[in-house]
N, C-alpha and C positions, 0 to 999 in steps of 0.2 A: 520735223518741227520748225514753224514759226514762231517769229519772233517778233513784238512791236513796241515801239515807243516814238511816241511823237512821229517827227518825218522817218524815222527808221525800220525798216519791212526786211527782213532777210530771210531765206529759208533752206534749211541745208538737211541732209540723208543722216540720220542717228546711225543706222548702221545696227536698227533691232526690227527684226524679223517676227509679225505674227500670223496668223491666218483670220481674214478677212470677217468670220464668222465670231471671233471673241472679239471684236475692237469696237467699243462703245462711242462713236463720233461726238456722240453730245456732251459726254463727261469726258473725252479726251483720255482713254485708260480702255485699259484691256480687264474685258467681263469674262469672270470667272464661274463657269458652270456648279450652281450647288445642287445635291442627293442626301436624300436621308441616309442612303445605304452607298457609301461608294466602294467601287470595284480598285484593284491595283492600279489598271490602268487610268481610271477619273482619278486618282490620288497623284500620280506621277504627271498628268497633264496639270492638277492645279497647281502642282509644286513649278511645275517649269512657267505658268502664267502670270503667276506671281513673281518670279523671279523677272518677267519683263517688263513689272509693273515695277519693279524696283529700280531695275534699269534707265527706266525712262523717267522718275523722281530722281535720279542721280543726276542725267542729263540735264532737266530744268535747274536742280541746284546748281551744277555746272556754270551754267548759259548766266544766270539771274548773278552768282559770286561772280563770274568775268567781269559782266557790264559793270558791276558796283566799283571793279580795280579799273577800270578803263573809264570811269569818270560819271558813270551814270548821265549819259547821253550829254551830258558837257562837252564833251571832246567828239568830235565827227570819227566815225568809226569806218574800217575800210570798208570797201565792200563786197570783199570774201572775210569779215573776219567770222562770222558762223561758220562758213562752212570748214574755215582755216582750223578755228576753236575745236571743232566736231573732228575734224580731221586729226586732229596730236590727241584729242582724249582717245580716240580708237585705235587708232595707230602710232603709238607713242614710238617714236626715233631712241634707240639704245642711245644711252647720255656717251658722249664723244668721251674719249681716254682721255686721261691726263699726265699718262703713263711720260716719262722724258722722251724716251727710246721711241715710242710711237708719233707722240707728237713730233719730232724732228724729222721722222721719215714720210709726213706729211708735209712738211715743210721744202724736205727737198724734193718730192716727187711736184711742188708746186712751183718751185721758183725758174724762173725764163732766165737764165745767165749761162754762160758760157760751158760747153759740156766738160774744160779740165776744172773749173769752180765747184762743179756739181762733183767730180769726180773726188777732190778735196775734201767737200763736206761727206760724202760716205764713208773717206779714211777716219773722218773726224767722227763719225756716228758709230763707226765699228771700233775705236779705239776706245769712245766711252763705254761702247757695250762691254768690253771685256774690263774697264776697270769697275763697272759697276757689281757685275758677274765676281770680281777678283774680291771687290768689298762689301760682297753679302749683300747687295742692295739691288740685285739686277731690277727689279718691277717697282723701283725711284721715279714718283711723280714730280710734275714740275716744280711743287712747293717743298719739295724735301732737298731740292739744289741748293747749297746756303754758300758762303763765303769759304767755310770751312771746306766745304765739299770740292771747290774749286780750287782750295791749296791742296787737297789729297789727289784729286787729277791732275795737277802738275807735278807733285813727286813721281805717280806710277808713271807718267809720259816719259819722267825724265831716266827711271831706274827699270824700266820695263824689261828692255836688252840686257839687263842682267838677272833675269828670271830663269833664262832658260841656258845651254851650251849645246852645242853642235859637236857630236863626235862621231868620226872615221874609222871604220871598221877595216882591218887588214885587206879587203877585195876593195874599199872603194867607196863604200856609201856609207854616205850620212845619215846619222841618228838625233833626231832630238831628244836631248834630255831635259826633262820639267826640274828645277830645283824647288819648284812651291807647288803644292798639288791645286790649289786656289788658282794656280795663272794657268796650269794645266786645263781645266776646267774652262777658263775663259777662252782659251786660245782653241780647244778643238770645238767650243761653242761659236766663235768667231775668226776663223784661221786669216790668212793674207798670204797673199801669192809670194810677198818676201816676208823674211822674219824680221820683226820689230829690231829694227837697229838703235842706235848709241845718237840724242835728241840732242841740239844744241838749243839754245833760249828762242830765237829768231824763230826756229820750227816752231817750238811750243807754244810762242807767240799765235802763230800763223792759225794754229789748233783755237786758242783761248778764242782769237778774234771771230773764225767761225762759229762757234759757239754763242759768243755775244750777240752775232748778228740774231741767229736761231730764239734768242730769249729776246731778245727786242720784238720780233716779227709775233713771236706767243702773247706778248703784253699789249701791241698792238692790235693783233687779232681776237682778245678776251680772252682767252685760253687762261690765264694766270694775272696775277698783281705781282708774283714775285719776281725780282729780276735780281738772282746773286750779284751781278757784276757794278750795282748802284755803288758800294763801297770798294770792291775790288778791281785793282788798277793792273790791266797787262803791261808788263813791263815795256821799254823803249827797245825797239830792234836797235842791236848794233853791226856797223858792218866797218869794214877795213877800209884802209886806203884803194882807192878804184886802183886795178892794175887792166895793161890791154896790149896787144902785141903792136908793133908798129907797122907802119906799110912796106920796110923792107923786111920784117919778119914774114909777114902776110904774103909777100912775092918771093921769100924764100921755101916758103911750104907748099905753092905754087910751080914753082921749078923740080922741088924732091921727087927725083927719079922710084917709081914706084911702079914700073913694068911690071916686075916678075909677083905684085899684089894689087890687081886688077879690081876688085872688089873695095882692099883700103884705099886704092887712089878716087875709087868713085866718091867717097865717102869725101876724101881730101877737096873735092872739086865741090862739091855740097857746103863745106864748111867756108871754102874761100867765096861762096858766090854768098852766104850769109855775111862775108865781112863787109860786104862792097853794097849789100843794099839794109844792113840791119835790124830785120825783123826777127820777131821770137819765132822759138822753133816750132809752137804750134802753127803759125803762121804761114813756114815755111812749107810744112807739111802738106798745105791746104792749095798751094799754089800750083796754077794748072797752067798749059800750053795759053789759054788763050788769057791767061793773066798779063800774058805780053804783048801792050800796046803802042803802037809807035815810037819802038825803043825805050820806054820805061814799062817798069812791074807796076801794078794795081793790085791793091788788096784792103779790106776792111777789117782792122785787129779784130780776133776773136776776143781777146780781153777788154776792149770797151763798144764790140758791137751791140749789146743791149742797152748801153745805158747814152753811147751816144754816138753812132755811128758816123765813123768819119772814113772818106776812102782815100788809101795815103797811096800818092805818087811816087818812085823812084824813078829818074832817071838809070838806065844802065851803061856803064864804062865799058871799055873794051871787053876787060877782063871780064866780067861778067858776059857778056855778048858772048863773048869766045865759050862760056862754058855753057850757054842756051844752046850754040848750036853742036856741041859737041855732044848734048843728049837730044835732038832734036826727034830722031828715031826711036826714043824710048817708048816701048808698047806705054798704050793706054794715055789718057788725060793728063798724068803728073806731068808737071817741068820737070823734075832732078827725081833720082832714085833715091828717093827717103828710105831709111829704115824707122823702126823704132827708137826712141829718144835714150834710152836707155845702151842700146848696142852703138847709136851714135855720140854718144859719149865715151863709151870704151875707142869707139875708132878714133876719133880726135886725139884722143893721149896717146895712140900708137904713131898717129902723122908727126906729131911733135917730137917725139925722139927720133922717128926716121929719117924728121928733116933737122933733127941735133938741136931743137929748142928747147935747151935743160938750163935757162938762165933762171937765178934764184929770185920769186919775187914775193914780199912781204905778206901774208896772207891771215885773216882772221881763223882762229882755231873756235868752230862753231861750239863747242862742246866746254872750252877752258875758258873763252870768252878771251885769250889773250893772243897776241900777234906773234906770229913765228916766221923762217923762211922754208918756202917748199920749190923745188925744181918745177919749171913752167909746165913739164910734160906732164906732171902728176897733178895738177889743178885745172888743165884746160877742159874745157869744157863749150857746148853749145854758147850759153849766155857769154863766153869771152869772143866770139863772132860778133853778138851785140855791142859790145864793150869797145871794141878794134872799130867798128863803124863811129860811134857817138863818140869817143876819146880822140880819133885823129881828126875827124871833120870840127872838135870843136878848138883845137889846135890853130886849125887855120881862120874859122870861123866864129868868133867867142860870142854867138847868138843862139840860147838855146831855143829860142819858140821855131826859128827856121830848120833846126837841126827836128827838133822833135814833130815839125811835119813830115816827116821822113820817117821818124825810127818809130811813130806810131802813139808815142805818149802825145797827154792831153796837154794844152799850152799850160805854162805856169806848174806843170808835174814836179810835188817835191821829189818822188821818185826818180827822177832826170838828173838830182844833182847828184846821188850813188856813182853816175857812170863819167862824171866830169875828175881828171885826174889833173891838177894844176902843176906841171912838172916842171921841170928847172929851166928849161928853153924858154917858156912859156916868163918866168920868172925874170928872168936875163932882160928879154927883152920889155918888161914892163919897169925894172929900173932904169935899164939906159933912157927912157925919157926924162929921166932925172937930170942925165948930163949936161 
């Protein structure tokens, strides 16, 4: 098919086929043979050729209509305008799914962010899918999610842990007992490696923040005009007073005799090393022997790698250098004998108990959002090493940007404030300035 108008002269294949003997080039249409008496074969041929003519007329109408919509020659047409028009007509693309879960799946697959960020995104996707099945709306589309839906999702996240129980029989085998048939259907369709635990408001906020990011992406990419977060406010995260172990307590851990528990001693060394370089546990696991350069460890924080990649360099003190030397013959390229995050946190608690670091600290209960007193060994985790690094340095040098350059925070990060603890010693030093 060729299309002329002024300076426009474009050709494209129609994907309509006919034998040459039935084509009339003068009238640009198919000629249908006529006969006084037509056999069954002749009638079938006539019907087929009539259909071809009808298809050609549809193509002509399509082109003329599209040309008028494009400005009837008043606006320049792309060089492939006719080709693309007929391609889309003959081979129409299946309409993109507007289902929330399908679109979120595409969102997660297209994003170029850290692995931990993606993993948490999929956790939100699974929880959302369970919620939609539970609420009887598993095929919900982007436009179906409203402020009320978000409020219901929050309530589901808050109470999901109460929809089942775990029973143990006399042989010690554990069995899940579903207290709600709808949750049974949802969980069997979207299982988790770990059963859903009770979630605090901060954890729920992280789910909502991920979902809000997805909806902003969907609106920006023209998938929907609906953004249920326009009038839905995600509550502010609430954190308790930061606590951290002192240098003396860190040394107490390092000196604890764990010769009868070598695997625990190895994780103690990993924790102490983390205390003196202050990295996140995800970065700790990625450290290689080649990360140590001229007496310092260098790495690019995974959390900020995609946004603003900056190489962090932390000089190693004698404690860190001794630990590196201790594991120099570790098989493979890994710097230290790291294990999974969950088992690492279990080991840290055991190390604190073995070292008799059990003083009470004030923590915020993530569920009730009330402060409570807990033994240090019960709340210790890998993040405590990071707080040890930042808190103790801040006591010596009150320069957040200098410390952030070694902790992997971006300059001026609001998150950095959570690690600072203006303790009594610092307050006394400040007050003494007034004497």
